[in-house]
Each structure stands twice: as structure tokens, then as C-alpha cells.
N, C-alpha and C positions, 0 to 999 in steps of 0.2 A: 602190605605184607608185614608179618610180625616175626618175632624171634623164633617161634616154633617153625614157621615155614623155612627160614634159612638154616635152622639147626637140622631139619630133615635133609637139606642139601648137603650139609657137612656129614651127616650119617651115611649118605650115599657114597661119599668119598671114603669114609671109614670102611664101608663094605668092600669097596674096590681094593683097599689095602689088604684086608683079610684074604680076599681071593688071590692076591699076589704073594701071600705068605708074610706080609708085613704086619706089625702090630697095628690093629685097626683104629687109627686116629685119623679123623678127617677135619678139614678146615675150609672155610669159605670166607672171602672178604667181600663186603658189600659197601658200596659208596653211592650215596644219594639214591638209594633204592634199587641199585643195579649190581648184580654179581660181577665183580671184576677179576676175581681169582678163585680157583678151586685147587685143592691139593690134598694129598694124603701122605702118610709116612713112606719114605723111600730109603730108609737106612740100610736094608738088606740089598735092595736092588742096586743102589749106588755104592754100597760098601762104605758108607759115610755116617758116622754117629751124629752128625749135625743135620742130617736130612729129615728132620721132623716135619710134620704136616704144617705147623705154624710157620717154620722158617721158609718152606717152599711157597706158602701162600703169601707171606710178606714180600718175598722177592718178586713173585708174579704180579702182585698188586702194584708195587713200586714201578715195575716195568710198564704196566698198563697205564698208570697215571703219568709216567715220565717224571716222577718226583720221589724223593726218599721218605717223605712224611705222609702218614695216613691219618691225619687229624680229622678228616671228615668221613672216616671209614669205621666199620664195625667188623671185627674178626670173630667169626663163629668157629668154635672148636669143640669137638666131642668130649675131650678130656681136659681137665685142668692143666695148663701149661707147666712145663718144668722151669727151673731157674734160667736155663739158657734161653728158652723161648720167651720167658717173661722179660729178659733183658732186651731181646730183639724187639718185642712189642713196645717196650719203653723207648728204645732208640728211634723207632719209627713214629713215636708219638701218636699211637693208635688211639682214636677217639673213644671207642667202646670195645670191650672184650666180653663176649658171651660164651660161657662154656657149660657143658652138660655135667658129666660125672666129675666129682672131686677125685684127687689123687693123694691119698694120705701118705703114701710112701715117697713119692718123688715130686709132688706138686710144689709150685713156687711158694704157696702160702705157708708151708712148713718151714722152709729154709730161708726165704727172702720175701716176707710178706709186703715189704715196701719197694719191691723191685720195679713195679710198673710206674709209668709216668704219673705224676700227681693228678693230672687232669683226665686220665683214662677212667671212664665209668666201667664198673665191673658188674656183670649179672651172672650169677652162678646157679646151677641146678636146672637149666632149661633142658627138658627131656632127659633128665639125669638117669632115670631107670633104663630107658632104651639104650643110652650111651654106655652105661655100666654093663648091661646085659651083653652087648656086643663084645666088650673086652673079656668078660668072664667066659663066654662061650668059646672065644678064640683060644684062651689059655687052657681051658678044660680039654679042648681037642688036641692041644700040643703035648699034654702030659700023659 
């Protein structure tokens, strides 16, 4: 399996979010070639500003592993994480972060480019067009 395969899984989660009226961000955590967590934004559903897809996925992955560190894991997320999520990714010592569309307004690279753990490998732009289209379509329909 490659990054595109797993990003497609994250996109499925993002589509679920959109169907539920949530901002369409999806995330998948993969550990040793196996998906151990799937999540999407739940901020509206839970009335919780911290219920981002990444936060939900990190919690689910930690529970699946019975450990707080995700050093052997890759987090796939459809949109560049915000600063809050980047902090959680760092605290979890996530081995790899793969994201699709960049977020020029709220992405961690704008406000805290060094927020991630120094050992976290970052891959950006995986299926960026598809990820960005999902977001643009969602907001176009809401306006």
C-alpha cells in the first residue's frame, strides 16, 4: 500500500464529515501497514472546537495501541493540520504525517512551522487537488 491508497481512506472520512454537515476533513492512522484508526471532524456534532479529525484519530490510535506514542505510525489527513493538531501530533511523537491540501489561512506551517516533533517525517501534497476540491465544494454549497 502507498500514501495514495491511505489518503483515499482519509478522503472517505472527509466525505462522511461533509454528509454530516461538518467541515470535510478526514484522517486515518496506519501502523505497520494496518489502519488502526479512522476519524473525521466532529466539532459541530460534539459542540467541541477541539474535535478535529486529527485529534479524534490520535486518540483512537492511542487506544488501539494501548500507548500514547505513535512513533511507528503514519497519520494521513486531507488538510494541513492546524497548530492545535500539530501540537498533538508532536506530543504523540507521530512517525510520519502525510497531508493533502495545504491550509494557507490556518495551517501549522504559517503560525508554528516547528511545532511537530523533530523526528516526524512530513509529506505534503498527496492527492492535494482532490482534498482541496472537497473543501471548496463544501464551502461553496454553504454560502
